[in-house]
N, C-alpha and C positions, 0 to 999 in steps of 0.2 A: 470576647473582645476581638476586634479586627485590627490587623496590622498589615500595611502594604508589603507586598513581596519585594524582594530585591530588584526584580525587573520593573515593577511599577515605580519604585523609588528612582531607578535610573531614568525611566521615561520622564518623570517630573523634573529631574535635574538636567536633562539633556538639552542640547542645542539641536533642534530638529533640522535647522539649515545645514549643519555639518553632516548629518546623516544623508540629507538630500544630495549634498555635494559628492559624497562618497559613492552614491548610487547613480549619479547623473549620466554616466556613460555606459551603464549596464544595459545590455540587450534584454528586452522583456520577452524572453523566450527560454525554453529549457536548455540549460547548459549541455546536458547529455546529447540532445538532438542537434544542437548547433555545433558542438565539438566534432561529432562524427558525420553530420550531414545525412542525407537519405541516399540509399543505393538506387540503382536503376529501377524505375517504376514497373511493377507487375501490371499487365494489361487488365482493363476492366472486363467484366463478364458481360457479354452482349448476346441478345437473342435467347434461344431455348437451349437448356442444357439439363443434364441429370448426373447424379452421383449416388453412391451408396450412403455416404455421410456428408452432409453439408454443415460446415462450421461457420457461424456468423460472428465475426469479431476477430481482429488481428492483434489483440494484446496477449498477455501471458496465458489467460484462460483458453482462448482459442488456439494459440500455438501449441500449448501442451496437449490439448485435446487431439489436435490433428496428429501430433507426433506420437502420442501414446496409442492412438487408434492404429497407426501403421505398424507400430511395434507389436501390438497385441494381435492384430488381424492383418497380416501383411498384404493379403489379396484385396483388401477393401479399397474402393475408389473414393478418395477423400478430396473435397474441394473446400477451401477456406476463402470467404469473401470479407473484405474490409471496406468500410464506408469511406475512409480516407487513405492513410498510409499505415503499414504495419508499425506498431509501437508508438504511434503519434500521441496517444492519450496517456492514461495513467502509467502504462508500462514504460513510457519515455520521460516521465516527469517525477518519479518517486526518488527517494533518497538512496535506494540500493541496499536497504536493510533486509536480509534474507534470513528469517528466523524460523525455528522448527515448530513453534506453537501454531496449532490450528484453531485456537480458541481465545486468542488475546490473553493468554496466561492461564495458569492453573486455577487461580481464585475465580476468574470469570467462568471457567468451565464448571466449577463447583456450584456456582449460582444457577446456571442454566441447564447443566447436564450432570446433576449429582450422581456419583457412583462411577462415572466413566472417565474421571480425570486420569487415572494411571494408563488406561487403554489409549486414550486420545494423545497423551504425552508420548507414549511409545510409537503410535502411528505417525505422529508429527516428526519424531526423530528419524524414523525409518524413511519417511518421505524426503526429508532433507538429505539424508545420506544417498538416496537413490537419485536425487536431483544432482548432487555433486558428482556422482558416478556418471551420469549422463553427460555432464560437461566434459569429462575425460574421454568418454566413449566417442563423442562427436567432435572433439578438439575445439570446444568453445572456450576461448580465452576471454573471460570477462572480469579480469583483475580481482579475483577473489582474495579477500583478507580474512583468514579463518580464526580470528582471535576473540570472538564474542563481543559483548557490549558492556560498557561501564555505565552504571546508573548513578547520577550525582544527587546528593542531598543538598540542594541549593537553599533550603530553609532549615533552621536549626531542628525543628521537630521531625524532619525527615531522616535525621541521622539514626534515630531509634528504629525507624522503619527498615532502613538498610540492614541494621544488625539483626532484626527479627527475621528478615528474609534469609540472611546468611545462616541463621540458626536452624532453619527448616529446609534449606537447599544446599547440599554440600558442594554444588558447582559454583556457588556464589562466594567470592572472597572479599572480605572487608578491606578497603584501602583507606587508611587514615593519615592525614597530614602528609608527611614526607613520602609515604607509600603511594598516595594518590598522585602527588606531584611527580614522582618518578615515572609514572605512566603517562599522565597528561597534565601539563602545567596550566591549570585553570584557577582563576581567582574566585570562581563562583561557589566553591564548595570546599569543605575540610574533609568530608567523608564521602566515599563512593563504594559501590558494590560492583565488583567485576564478575559478571555472569559469563564465565569462560565457555559455557556450552550453549550460549544463546545465539547460535548461528554465525553467519558471515556477513560481510558487506561486499558489494560487487558493483560493477558498472551495469546499470539496468538496461541500457540500450544495446550494449554488446551482448547481453544475455538474450534479449528479444531477437536481435538480428541473427545470432547463432542458432536459435531455435528455428527461425524461418528457413535458414539455409539447410538445417538438418531435415526439416519437413520436405523441402523441395528435393533433396537428395534421395528421400525415400519414396518420392512419387506424388506428393501432395501438390495439387494445383492451387496456386494462390492468385486471387484477383483483387487488386486494390481499386479504390475509387468506385466501389460497387456497394451501394447502400441497400440493405434489406428493408423493405417498406411494409410488408404484410406477409402473414402466414395463412395457408389454407390446407387443412388436413383433407386428404382424399378418402379417408376411412381406414379402418383397421387393416394393417398390412399392405396398404396401397400407396403409402408415402405421403409426403408433405410438399406442397408447392411454396417456394420462397420467392415472392415478387421482389424484384430489385429495381434499381434506378434505370437500368438499361435492358431489362428483359426478365426472365424468370428461370429458376432452376428447381428441379424436382429431386428431392432426396428421399431415399428409403428411411433415413433417420436424419434428424436435425439437432444440432447443439447451438443454443443461444449463449454467447459469451460476450454480451454487451454491457454487463455490469451496471454502472449507474446511469447509463443512457436509457431513454424511455423504452421499456420492454415491449416486445411484440406480443407478449402474453399479458392480457389485461389483468388477470388474476394476481399477478405479482407486483403491480405498480405501486401499491401502498406499502410494500415491505422495505423499500429503500428510500433514502433521501440523498440527493447529491450535495456533498459538502466540499468546499474549496479549501485546499491546503497550499501553503506558499513556502518558497525557499529562495535563498540567495547564495551566490558563489563568489569567492574572492578572485582577484587577479592572481597570477602566478606569484607564489611567495618567494621572497629573496632567501638566500641561504641563511642569513641571520634570523629572519622571521620564522623560517622552518625550524631552526635550532631552538628558538625561544619557546616552542610548543612542546618539546620532548616528543611524546606520543609515537615512539618508534614502532610499536606494533600496529598502529593505525586501527585500533578498535573503533567500533561504533560507540557513540556516547549519547545518552539521553538524560533527562531528569525526571523527578517524581511528581511534578506538578500536574494538576488536572489539565491545565493548559500546558502541555509538555513541549519541549524542544527536542530535536534530534540533530546531531552534527557528526561530521566525519571528514577525514582527509581523503583526497582523491588525486589521481594523476590525470592530466589532460592528454590528448593524443600526441602532444610533443614531449610527454614525460615530465611535465612540470607539476609541482605540488600546489594544490589549492585547498580551500576549506569551504565546506558546505554547511549552512545552518538553515534549518527549516522548522515548521510547526508553529505552535503557540495559538495562533488564530485558526478557528475552524468556522468558515462562513457559509451559511445557508441562505439562499435567495428565494423569495416568495414564489410559490407555485411550482416548486421542484424544477425551476428553470436551469437550463444548461446553455450558457452563451460564451462565445470566445472572449468577450470583454470582461467576463468574470475571472479570466486567467491573470488579470493584473489588479493588484491592490496596493497602491502607493503607500497608504498608511501602514499596511502590514510590512512592506519592504523596509520602511523607515524604522518601524518598531524592531524588526529583526536586526537591523544594523546597530541600533542602540544596545540591544541585548548581546550582540557579539562583544561589545565593550565590557559587559559584565563577566562574560565567560573568559575573554582573552584580552585584557587591557594592553598587552604587549603588541596587539595588532591594531592599535587605535587609529593608525593612519592608512590602513589597508583600504583599497578601493575595490569595487565590485564590478564584475563584467557581465553577470547574468542575474536576473531576478524574474521569477515566474511563479505561476500557480497552476493548479489543475484540480479536476473533480475526483473525489473519492466516493465510492458507493457505500454509504453507511446504513447498517440495519440495527435494530434495537437490541440485539444481543452481541454485536461487535464481531461476528464471524459468519462465515458463509452459510447459506441455506440452499436447498435444492428443490427443483420442481420437475415433475414428469407429466407431460400433457400430450394432446393430439393423438389419442389412442395409443399412448406409450411410445410414440415415435419422436417426441420432442423432449429434450432435456435442457434444463437451464440451471445456472449457478450464479449467485450474486451475493452482495452484502459483505465483501471481504474486509471493509473498514480499515484500509491501510495495511492489511496483512497479506497481500496477495502475491508477493514475489515467490514464496515457496508454496503457500496454501493452494494456489491455482493448479499446481501439478496434482495435488491430492484430489482437488475438485474434478479435474479431467478424468481421473480413473473412476471416481464415483459416478459421473455421468455415463461413462461407457458401461459400468456395471449395471446401472438402471436401465439403459436402453436395451441391453442384451440379456436382461433377466439373470445376471450372474449374482449368486448369493455369496458375498464375500464378507470378511470381517469388517471392512470399512462400511459396506452398504447396510450392515445390520446395526450400526451405531445410532444412538439417539440424535447425534449431530445431523445425520442424513434424514432420519425419519421424522424429526420434529422441526417445526418452523418457528421463527421468532414471532413476537406480536407485531402486527403492522403499526406503522405510524398513522395518525389520523389524517384525513384529507384537509385541504385548505378550506376555509381560512383559519383552521385550528392549529395546524402543525407549525406555522411560522411563529406565532407568539409563544407557543410551547417551547420551541427550540431556543428562541431568544431568551426566555426566562431561565431555561435550563443552563444555557451558557453563562448567564449572569450568576447563577447559583454555584456553578463550577468555579468561577473566578472568586466568588466569595469564600468558598471552602479553602482555597489556597491562602486566603488572608486569615482564616480562622484555624490555622494549624491542622488542616485536613479534615476538620469536623464538617460533615456533609450537610447537616440541616434537614428539616422536615421534608422538603420537596425532593431532594435527592434520595433520602431514605425511602420515601414512598415509591419513587421510580424503581429503586433497587428491589423493593419487596414485590413490586409488580413485574419485575424482570424486564423493564424497559429502560433503555439508556440512550445516550447521544454521545458520540465520540468520533474522532477522525483518526 
């Protein structure tokens, strides 16, 4: 039996014109990027150049790779090139949830990497601890809130799932009724699970800018507005030529950190699909609005739906409190296309504004100043995979599926291990040695993803029962997520 979710009921009953009015003055751009602006532009790379290590991509993956390379091999000459501006893509558009998991949760690890769950959980926790230590070491202030994540049971059947989770994980504390309201005053749930060890929330652009500054301080050369267009291996031990928009650079080693954008390695192109995720941010909250939320520890908050939401409090550059809500829709466009116009989805923005009223009716009159979207590199196992190519002189990582704020640091070390032939605990894992199943090419992947999305929505209406199609995908170890 199917029953509309609380969010679908709210959509049916809502006045969309009201949602449009609340969004009417919102900038269709990332709050984080707009709030901080861009620093002075690094010059593009022109003409001929060379380096020991060339990093392609100025998001978290590229920045962590450049930084870890200089930390591990201080004498290395490292160049990072970015097609636009550092942090302009996923690293400047995400919600700032920085979680220890490398595998989108332990149950997902058991599906794809059985037997390695404890090892990967430990490596993920160590990686997050080292990430936070790096913030202290380099003086990177990115507004870290270290209180974990509260998972809301927004549908009655999810309450049992919360209690089962808490029974198997001692770091998860069940919050029922007044206990939940004491942490966050939401009308969407009676029960929540506070995962106290599930990472931190932070300002994603401050993190990226801080990493870039740390890279420069260690001697990394950064060039913006320098698109890499082609790779050419010169043979074993002779390096790789990276053709760029204004010239070319020869690297003894190359790291590709382009994630969901079209890979320069043809062999990896079917392993990811670009999926668009969206978010909205409120205007600064009044003291009364802020007090009405409780939420003094500013934990991250998510729900347990297949089409899940994520939300968090944040402070803007003027120190004012705001609220971010994102997720729910995960939109794939035919042909694996990535276009600037896909960053905007008015129907999704309106849907999120309606859903905000489900979570927090006390903010019914709040307006929104920012509404934006961005591309996530999704792979079929929901966590990163690695490629070594070009006579072992080129390494690539992709497929983070919305889990890249912390996992990209781990990926950076993996790629450096692979390029330098270092036998480490992390490089020996099945996570590194195994690949996910590829997605099919067009015209097959678009209808498959559309149908899978519909079945995910249906499972939310059927108390989490996944149905034959989703069961088959799970058995085949193929999935779709954002």
